Backbone as CSV, one residue per row, in Angstrom:
resi,resn,N_x,N_y,N_z,CA_x,CA_y,CA_z,C_x,C_y,C_z
1,MET,-9.480,14.242,23.091,-8.289,14.839,22.078,-8.901,14.479,20.911
2,GLU,-8.537,15.604,20.004,-8.834,15.733,18.928,-7.946,14.827,17.790
3,PRO,-8.232,14.147,16.480,-7.628,13.881,15.968,-6.560,14.701,15.288
4,SER,-5.234,14.068,15.099,-4.111,15.044,14.241,-4.936,15.280,13.011
5,ALA,-4.093,16.573,12.240,-4.321,16.698,10.744,-4.144,15.386,10.187
6,GLU,-2.643,14.996,10.285,-2.397,13.797,9.612,-3.258,12.645,9.732
7,ASN,-3.727,12.295,10.670,-4.541,11.087,10.985,-5.601,11.318,10.227
8,LEU,-6.304,12.701,9.998,-7.552,12.793,9.476,-7.409,12.451,7.801
9,ILE,-6.102,13.027,7.356,-5.761,12.692,6.111,-5.830,11.237,5.781
10,THR,-5.235,10.413,6.620,-4.966,9.002,6.456,-6.497,8.523,6.548
11,ALA,-7.299,8.846,7.395,-8.595,8.584,7.620,-9.540,8.933,6.261
12,GLY,-9.202,9.944,5.929,-9.796,10.362,4.549,-9.529,9.536,3.402
13,LYS,-8.414,9.459,3.286,-7.635,8.684,2.226,-8.497,7.001,2.090
14,GLN,-8.267,6.262,3.213,-8.744,5.107,3.585,-10.478,5.173,3.405
15,ALA,-11.003,6.167,3.564,-12.609,6.089,3.309,-12.595,6.427,1.918
16,PHE,-11.716,7.264,1.250,-11.925,7.286,-0.294,-11.843,6.062,-0.798
17,GLN,-10.764,5.220,-0.338,-10.343,4.052,-1.314,-11.395,2.993,-1.051
18,LYS,-12.340,2.882,0.100,-13.443,2.266,0.124,-14.551,2.696,-0.298
19,GLY,-14.742,3.835,-0.822,-16.184,4.363,-1.577,-16.857,5.165,-0.957
20,ASP,-16.271,5.470,0.591,-17.085,5.873,1.704,-16.776,7.662,1.587
21,PHE,-17.484,7.951,0.473,-17.154,9.427,0.139,-17.420,10.514,1.178
22,GLN,-18.698,10.170,1.803,-18.934,11.135,2.944,-18.175,11.242,3.878
23,ALA,-17.439,10.041,4.439,-16.646,9.996,5.512,-15.351,10.646,4.818
24,ALA,-14.953,10.607,3.687,-13.790,11.213,3.259,-13.926,12.556,3.291
25,ILE,-15.144,13.106,2.880,-15.220,14.413,2.648,-15.163,15.137,4.125
26,ARG,-15.905,14.501,5.176,-15.650,14.968,6.451,-14.271,15.014,7.067
27,SER,-13.466,14.032,6.964,-12.123,13.772,7.178,-11.199,14.842,6.524
28,PHE,-11.234,15.157,5.140,-10.447,16.201,4.367,-10.826,17.512,4.693
29,SER,-12.061,17.627,5.127,-12.739,19.128,5.698,-12.133,19.329,6.876
30,ASP,-12.121,18.197,7.853,-11.622,18.765,9.540,-10.164,18.734,9.251
31,ALA,-9.220,18.219,8.478,-7.840,18.016,8.466,-7.457,19.370,7.817
32,ALA,-8.279,19.990,6.646,-7.812,21.231,6.493,-8.187,22.308,7.391
33,ALA,-9.103,22.068,8.052,-9.507,23.194,9.156,-8.259,22.994,10.383
34,ALA,-7.953,21.975,10.609,-6.716,21.808,11.540,-5.517,22.116,10.863
35,TYR,-5.053,21.785,9.865,-3.966,22.779,9.067,-3.799,24.057,9.244
36,GLU,-5.068,24.767,8.922,-5.326,25.975,8.722,-4.972,26.868,10.324
37,LYS,-5.699,26.079,11.313,-5.648,26.131,12.507,-3.916,26.473,13.087
38,GLN,-3.369,25.383,12.553,-1.744,25.492,12.902,-0.898,26.587,12.023
39,GLY,-1.779,27.246,10.926,-1.028,27.931,9.992,-0.145,27.505,9.088
40,ASN,-0.463,26.155,8.600,-0.059,25.108,7.848,-0.749,25.261,6.447
41,LEU,-0.713,26.273,5.526,-1.666,26.626,4.382,-1.321,25.911,3.489
42,PRO,0.139,25.335,2.940,0.312,24.140,1.989,-0.453,22.912,2.073
43,ASP,-0.363,22.653,3.468,-1.009,21.263,4.048,-2.508,21.425,3.954
44,ALA,-3.005,22.480,4.186,-4.589,22.870,4.259,-5.108,22.703,2.995
45,ALA,-4.172,23.534,1.872,-4.613,23.690,0.452,-4.669,21.974,0.010
46,GLU,-3.658,21.331,0.228,-3.738,19.779,-0.054,-5.093,19.113,0.491
47,ALA,-5.285,19.451,1.647,-6.560,18.720,2.109,-7.685,19.040,1.382
48,LYS,-7.579,20.469,0.950,-8.946,20.983,0.189,-8.991,20.233,-1.077
49,ASN,-7.772,20.147,-1.647,-7.527,19.394,-3.255,-8.173,17.928,-3.013
50,ASN,-7.761,17.346,-1.843,-8.468,15.832,-1.653,-9.842,16.138,-1.454
51,LEU,-10.459,17.186,-0.293,-11.688,17.438,-0.361,-12.587,17.468,-1.552
52,SER,-11.952,18.223,-2.476,-12.289,18.651,-3.985,-12.744,17.314,-4.618
53,VAL,-11.655,16.213,-4.914,-11.902,15.086,-5.492,-13.043,14.168,-4.654
54,ALA,-13.131,14.313,-3.677,-14.296,13.233,-2.852,-15.494,13.731,-3.225
55,LEU,-15.506,15.242,-3.174,-16.889,15.898,-3.337,-17.467,15.607,-4.963
56,LEU,-16.311,15.520,-5.869,-16.736,15.169,-7.116,-17.228,14.094,-7.529
57,GLN,-16.768,12.912,-6.444,-17.148,11.505,-6.481,-18.254,11.296,-5.979
58,ALA,-18.742,12.295,-5.227,-20.106,12.432,-4.180,-21.162,13.021,-4.990
59,ASP,-20.660,13.553,-6.217,-21.335,14.325,-7.209,-21.994,15.727,-6.738
60,ARG,-20.988,16.087,-6.058,-21.231,17.640,-5.293,-20.227,18.618,-6.065
61,PRO,-20.608,18.888,-7.342,-19.469,19.609,-8.183,-19.127,21.020,-7.467
62,ASP,-20.570,21.670,-7.343,-20.222,22.810,-6.766,-19.348,23.110,-5.833
63,GLU,-19.735,22.364,-4.805,-18.824,22.282,-3.584,-17.355,21.966,-3.846
64,ALA,-17.294,21.013,-4.793,-15.721,20.829,-5.135,-14.962,21.773,-5.591
65,LEU,-15.523,22.749,-6.592,-15.043,23.663,-7.059,-14.733,24.918,-6.070
66,GLU,-15.645,25.128,-4.953,-15.632,25.809,-4.011,-14.202,25.629,-3.162
67,ALA,-14.352,24.401,-3.005,-13.209,23.709,-2.068,-11.757,23.898,-2.610
68,VAL,-11.786,23.835,-3.896,-10.421,24.042,-4.323,-9.991,25.374,-4.698
69,ILE,-10.584,26.257,-4.983,-10.456,27.621,-5.365,-9.548,28.653,-4.433
70,GLY,-8.509,28.701,-4.924,-7.660,29.563,-4.067,-6.472,28.785,-3.696
71,THR,-6.430,27.130,-3.726,-5.399,26.559,-3.490,-4.162,26.800,-4.122
72,GLU,-4.474,26.885,-5.829,-3.395,26.899,-6.822,-2.511,28.295,-6.263
73,GLU,-2.855,29.392,-5.577,-2.355,30.448,-5.460,-1.284,30.121,-4.112
74,ILE,-1.893,29.444,-3.131,-1.100,28.943,-2.285,0.158,28.038,-2.390
75,PHE,-0.129,27.079,-3.394,1.000,26.520,-3.915,2.255,27.196,-4.461
76,ALA,1.597,28.014,-5.747,2.411,29.112,-6.337,3.393,29.756,-5.503
77,GLU,2.491,30.157,-4.373,3.470,31.102,-3.482,4.447,30.050,-2.705
78,ALA,4.372,29.050,-2.431,5.306,27.908,-1.716,6.284,27.511,-2.714
79,LYS,5.973,27.924,-4.192,6.719,27.291,-4.963,6.783,25.658,-5.233
80,ASP,5.494,25.286,-5.186,5.234,23.796,-5.412,4.569,23.795,-6.600
81,THR,5.073,23.796,-7.617,4.749,23.521,-9.078,3.833,22.435,-9.055
82,LEU,4.370,21.357,-8.545,3.538,19.946,-8.791,2.009,19.928,-8.052
83,ARG,1.935,20.560,-6.838,1.021,20.733,-6.476,-0.084,21.770,-6.994
84,GLN,0.627,22.800,-7.314,-0.235,23.941,-8.120,-0.804,23.448,-9.506
85,ALA,-0.124,22.665,-10.051,-0.441,21.957,-11.271,-1.790,21.124,-11.318
86,MET,-1.616,20.300,-9.826,-2.592,19.513,-9.720,-3.914,20.179,-9.128
87,ALA,-3.813,21.229,-8.289,-4.965,22.076,-8.013,-5.416,22.529,-9.068
88,ILE,-4.839,22.939,-10.226,-5.453,23.675,-11.453,-6.217,22.827,-12.101
89,GLY,-5.822,21.204,-12.067,-6.491,20.172,-12.839,-7.804,19.903,-11.977
90,ASN,-7.625,19.858,-10.500,-8.831,19.696,-10.084,-9.868,20.912,-9.885
91,GLN,-9.452,22.087,-10.372,-10.309,22.971,-10.908,-11.180,22.792,-11.815
92,ALA,-10.212,22.300,-12.909,-10.692,21.783,-14.159,-11.797,20.657,-14.190
93,ALA,-11.337,19.646,-13.276,-12.430,18.738,-13.172,-13.618,19.076,-12.787
94,ALA,-13.646,19.849,-11.719,-14.929,20.529,-11.322,-15.760,21.345,-11.961
95,LEU,-14.891,22.522,-13.042,-15.627,23.041,-14.008,-16.436,22.172,-15.091
96,ASP,-15.581,20.996,-15.497,-15.947,20.027,-16.346,-17.303,19.492,-15.890
97,ALA,-17.107,19.136,-14.885,-18.449,18.462,-14.147,-19.638,19.342,-14.033
98,LEU,-19.452,20.844,-13.960,-20.171,21.688,-13.789,-20.994,21.978,-15.590
99,ASN,-20.466,21.481,-16.362,-20.404,21.982,-17.815,-19.922,23.463,-18.107
100,ARG,-19.022,23.832,-17.450,-18.319,25.208,-18.011,-17.028,24.787,-18.665
101,GLY,-17.225,24.100,-20.099,-16.164,23.676,-20.779,-15.234,24.507,-21.013
102,ASP,-15.637,25.455,-21.676,-14.565,26.675,-21.921,-13.387,26.993,-20.697
103,GLU,-13.893,27.225,-19.729,-13.100,27.364,-18.396,-12.250,25.918,-17.913
104,ALA,-12.907,25.114,-18.098,-12.436,23.691,-18.067,-11.038,23.545,-18.795
105,LEU,-11.459,23.791,-20.361,-10.239,23.628,-21.009,-9.122,24.416,-20.874
106,THR,-9.277,25.804,-20.489,-8.702,26.724,-20.039,-7.643,26.389,-19.035
107,ALA,-8.234,25.796,-18.126,-7.468,25.024,-16.804,-6.900,23.970,-16.937
108,TYR,-7.444,23.182,-17.710,-6.764,21.672,-18.243,-5.373,22.264,-18.967
109,GLU,-5.416,23.049,-19.823,-4.284,23.371,-20.469,-3.183,24.305,-19.606
110,ARG,-3.536,24.782,-18.718,-2.834,25.705,-17.867,-2.134,24.510,-17.010
111,SER,-2.893,23.598,-16.627,-2.220,22.402,-15.680,-1.226,21.605,-16.632
112,ALA,-1.470,21.277,-17.803,-0.399,20.510,-18.740,0.876,21.131,-18.532
113,GLU,0.391,22.756,-18.937,1.765,23.369,-19.026,2.580,23.429,-18.058
114,LEU,2.223,23.419,-16.745,3.080,23.287,-15.617,3.498,22.042,-15.349
115,PHE,2.835,21.090,-15.771,3.419,19.498,-15.461,4.484,19.183,-16.517
116,ALA,4.528,20.202,-17.519,5.392,19.985,-18.631,6.853,20.795,-17.960
117,GLN,6.639,21.675,-17.416,7.671,22.380,-17.171,8.334,21.797,-15.858
118,ILE,7.975,20.732,-15.207,8.734,20.077,-14.046,8.742,18.896,-14.520
119,GLY,8.603,18.339,-16.280,8.767,16.853,-16.460,7.912,15.928,-15.988
120,GLU,6.542,16.148,-15.530,5.693,15.445,-15.199,5.029,14.854,-16.392
121,SER,5.471,13.958,-17.235,4.828,13.921,-18.568,3.287,12.766,-18.328
122,ASP,3.184,12.156,-17.431,2.338,11.154,-17.165,1.169,12.172,-16.789
123,LEU,1.523,13.106,-15.598,0.343,13.766,-15.236,-0.097,14.617,-16.411
124,GLN,0.794,15.242,-17.141,0.554,16.201,-18.269,-0.393,15.457,-19.401
125,ALA,0.058,14.186,-19.342,-0.998,13.254,-20.599,-2.054,13.039,-19.996
126,THR,-2.367,12.895,-18.966,-3.662,12.758,-17.990,-4.500,13.819,-18.288
127,VAL,-4.238,15.295,-18.098,-4.927,16.476,-18.111,-5.093,16.617,-19.495
128,LEU,-4.375,16.432,-20.420,-4.461,16.417,-21.916,-5.490,15.877,-22.137
129,LYS,-5.688,14.275,-21.933,-6.578,13.535,-22.288,-8.083,13.956,-21.872
130,SER,-8.125,14.720,-20.646,-9.292,15.014,-20.266,-9.805,16.338,-21.118
131,ALA,-8.893,17.043,-21.417,-9.134,18.244,-22.381,-9.675,17.826,-23.761
132,ALA,-8.946,16.642,-24.015,-9.491,16.059,-25.612,-10.679,15.466,-25.392
133,GLY,-11.202,14.948,-24.337,-12.603,14.472,-23.991,-13.587,15.544,-24.108
134,ILE,-13.307,16.766,-23.546,-14.313,18.037,-23.777,-14.362,18.287,-25.305
135,LYS,-13.432,18.361,-25.861,-13.182,18.601,-27.504,-14.082,17.581,-28.080
136,LEU,-13.732,16.493,-27.765,-14.620,15.441,-28.505,-16.359,15.481,-28.037
137,ARG,-16.611,15.708,-26.963,-18.086,15.834,-26.634,-18.438,17.218,-27.222
138,ARG,-18.043,17.971,-27.496,-18.197,19.051,-28.464,-18.254,19.160,-29.753
139,GLY,-18.008,17.710,-30.391,-17.891,17.612,-31.653,-16.711,17.993,-32.662
140,LYS,-15.613,18.437,-31.625,-14.372,19.150,-32.402,-13.265,17.973,-32.739
141,PHE,-13.660,16.951,-33.526,-12.832,16.084,-33.742,-11.325,15.998,-33.978
142,THR,-11.230,16.802,-34.900,-9.660,17.132,-35.045,-8.991,17.760,-34.034
143,GLU,-9.401,18.860,-33.428,-8.709,19.210,-32.133,-8.626,18.215,-31.103
144,SER,-9.639,17.556,-31.067,-9.587,16.237,-30.105,-8.444,15.228,-30.434
145,ALA,-8.419,15.077,-31.638,-7.592,14.137,-32.069,-5.913,14.679,-31.787
146,MET,-5.668,16.008,-32.138,-4.551,16.595,-32.005,-4.274,16.660,-30.301
147,THR,-5.092,16.889,-29.601,-4.720,16.914,-28.145,-4.367,15.507,-27.765
148,MET,-5.307,14.625,-28.109,-4.871,13.121,-27.961,-3.454,12.987,-28.316
149,MET,-3.002,13.146,-29.411,-1.937,13.026,-30.065,-0.744,13.552,-28.940
150,ALA,-1.061,14.727,-28.631,-0.183,15.556,-27.775,-0.051,14.704,-26.388
151,SER,-1.101,14.105,-25.889,-0.897,13.416,-24.768,-0.143,12.177,-24.868
152,LEU,-0.334,11.378,-25.906,0.277,10.128,-26.107,1.762,10.777,-26.372
153,ASP,2.085,11.710,-27.043,3.534,11.937,-27.265,4.400,12.230,-25.662
154,THR,3.654,12.622,-24.708,4.266,12.835,-23.360,4.198,11.613,-22.739
155,THR,3.618,10.631,-22.932,3.839,9.461,-22.231,5.023,8.918,-22.465
156,LYS,5.671,8.525,-21.107,7.129,8.135,-21.288,7.225,6.375,-21.734
157,LYS,6.118,5.737,-21.248,6.053,4.335,-21.788,4.706,3.933,-22.101
158,PRO,4.530,4.241,-23.204,3.324,3.985,-24.031,2.996,2.682,-24.065
159,SER,1.599,1.972,-23.596,1.329,1.095,-23.781,1.157,0.457,-25.224
160,LEU,0.840,-0.975,-25.542,0.577,-1.479,-26.663,-0.730,-0.654,-27.420
161,PHE,-1.647,-0.376,-26.703,-2.858,0.301,-27.225,-2.737,1.769,-27.539
162,GLN,-1.808,2.123,-26.614,-1.272,3.702,-26.938,-0.495,3.980,-27.948
163,ARG,0.634,2.895,-28.185,1.269,3.001,-29.418,0.360,2.823,-30.784
164,LEU,-0.542,2.130,-30.509,-1.655,1.919,-31.727,-2.267,2.976,-32.194
165,LEU,-3.005,3.589,-31.049,-3.669,4.761,-31.287,-2.937,5.949,-31.457
166,LYS,-1.721,6.448,-31.273,-0.578,7.044,-31.702,-0.434,6.871,-33.351
167,PHE,-0.424,5.723,-33.851,-0.104,5.291,-35.103,-1.570,5.687,-35.924
168,LEU,-2.697,5.379,-35.566,-3.773,5.686,-36.134,-3.809,7.019,-36.122
169,LEU,-3.724,7.700,-35.025,-3.962,9.092,-35.017,-3.360,9.901,-36.220
170,ARG,-2.028,9.510,-36.186,-1.033,10.253,-37.170,-1.409,9.588,-38.513
171,LEU,-1.779,8.682,-38.829,-2.486,8.245,-40.317,-3.498,9.466,-40.588
172,LYS,-4.498,9.507,-39.516,-5.581,10.241,-39.957,-5.197,11.791,-40.396
173,SER,-4.239,12.320,-39.371,-3.970,13.829,-39.708,-2.894,14.116,-40.871
């Protein structure tokens, strides 16, 4: 008997936690196929997002992008804004790994907007930091600082380091 999609997801997450990305890739891929066979497209899309993250960890960004493409539309249709924003963020990470910075920035910004709409400020801050990193690598220090300030402004409970960084960035601007 084949393992259930849920068991495959659990196995994939356990393998991922152990750093066994190849096993995680197999489990998430098989789970996506099982969910699709059941007609459960939102859970299939989530499995594909997990697959994308595992593929990125395995340094396979082309496949990571391919895995996540189309999932944001499934979540949008299901009116699941949280998973839609995460899917767009996963696309951005794959695009960034492929050195497609402009597309990655656009995706990170779309993801951040959706997180803001649903009040997920910590997740919004995470994607804004990723966007700031791209800007910083491109030498756009002022834009990077502004994006980083925006990410710090969205953090509900900033750490001491984050509060200090926010203070220093405000002095600079």
